[in-house]
C-alpha positions as CSV (number, residue, x, y, z in Angstrom):
1,M,66.3,-88.3,-11.6
2,T,65.9,-84.7,-12.9
3,V,63.2,-84.6,-15.6
4,L,64.0,-81.8,-18.3
5,T,61.0,-80.4,-20.0
6,L,61.2,-78.4,-23.3
7,R,60.4,-75.3,-21.3
8,S,63.4,-75.7,-19.0
9,V,65.8,-76.7,-21.7
10,T,64.6,-73.8,-23.8
11,G,65.4,-71.3,-20.7
12,L,69.0,-72.7,-20.2
13,V,69.7,-72.6,-23.9
14,R,68.5,-68.7,-23.9
15,R,70.5,-68.0,-20.6
16,E,73.7,-69.7,-22.3
17,T,73.2,-67.6,-25.6
18,V,72.9,-64.3,-23.8
19,A,75.9,-65.0,-21.4
20,D,77.8,-65.9,-24.7
21,L,76.7,-63.0,-26.3
22,E,77.7,-60.6,-23.2
23,R,81.2,-62.5,-23.1
24,I,81.5,-61.9,-26.9
25,T,80.8,-58.3,-26.7
26,A,83.1,-57.6,-23.7
27,R,86.0,-59.5,-25.5
28,R,85.1,-57.3,-29.0
29,G,85.5,-54.1,-26.7
30,E,88.9,-55.3,-25.1
31,L,90.0,-55.9,-28.8
32,D,88.8,-52.7,-30.0
33,T,90.6,-50.9,-27.3
34,L,93.7,-52.9,-27.8
35,A,93.5,-52.1,-31.6
36,G,93.3,-48.3,-30.8
37,E,96.4,-48.6,-28.6
38,L,98.4,-50.3,-31.2
39,A,97.5,-48.0,-33.8
40,K,98.8,-45.2,-31.7
41,Q,102.0,-47.2,-30.7
42,L,102.4,-47.8,-34.5
43,Q,102.4,-44.1,-35.3
44,E,104.7,-43.5,-32.7
45,V,107.0,-45.9,-34.0
46,Q,106.7,-44.7,-37.6
47,A,107.4,-40.9,-36.2
48,E,110.6,-42.4,-34.5
49,R,111.7,-44.1,-37.6
50,E,111.4,-40.9,-39.7
51,E,113.3,-39.0,-37.1
52,L,115.9,-41.6,-37.3
53,I,116.1,-41.4,-41.0
54,V,116.7,-37.7,-40.8
55,A,119.3,-38.1,-38.2
56,E,121.2,-40.7,-40.4
57,R,121.1,-38.1,-43.3
58,V,122.4,-35.6,-40.9
59,L,125.2,-38.0,-40.1
60,N,126.1,-38.6,-43.5
61,R,126.2,-35.0,-44.3
62,L,128.6,-34.3,-41.4
63,G,130.7,-37.0,-42.5
64,L,130.2,-39.0,-39.0
65,D,129.8,-42.8,-39.1
66,A,126.0,-43.8,-39.2
67,L,126.7,-47.1,-37.7
68,A,127.7,-45.8,-34.7
69,R,124.2,-45.8,-32.9
70,G,125.5,-45.9,-29.4
71,K,126.7,-42.1,-29.9
72,L,123.4,-40.0,-30.3
73,E,124.0,-37.7,-27.8
74,P,127.1,-36.1,-29.3
75,L,124.9,-35.8,-32.6
76,R,122.1,-34.3,-30.8
77,A,124.5,-31.8,-29.3
78,K,125.8,-31.0,-32.8
79,M,122.4,-30.7,-34.0
80,T,121.5,-28.3,-31.1
81,R,124.3,-26.2,-32.2
82,L,123.2,-26.2,-35.8
83,A,119.9,-24.9,-34.5
84,D,121.4,-22.2,-32.5
85,R,123.4,-21.1,-35.7
86,G,120.1,-21.2,-37.6
87,R,121.2,-24.0,-39.9
88,L,118.3,-26.4,-38.3
89,H,115.1,-25.5,-36.6
90,K,114.4,-27.5,-33.3
91,R,110.7,-28.2,-32.7
92,G,109.3,-28.1,-29.3
93,D,109.0,-31.8,-29.1
94,G,112.6,-32.2,-29.4
95,R,113.0,-32.9,-33.0
96,F,114.9,-31.3,-36.0
97,T,113.9,-30.2,-39.2
98,A,115.6,-28.6,-42.0
99,R,115.4,-24.6,-41.8
100,L,113.6,-23.5,-45.0
């Protein structure tokens, strides 16, 4: 039979507490990293959403069916031609903006 003294129990509690704190700190670090990655992904999604809004406006102005979302390549080609003619500005990242 093992006899536990106050000193041995206190030592066990301290070791468990330190181990718990280390696990909590490590998990907080993981969650902070994940939060940063998710914030970056959210910004990318919002930027793409804004790009789609611009594309939809262009579709409407050109009289094309905005519901035909599977036909974006012809739209991109048409937008590239408009950029070549100076009507739109094609940015380095492949997005289009209105020429001012």
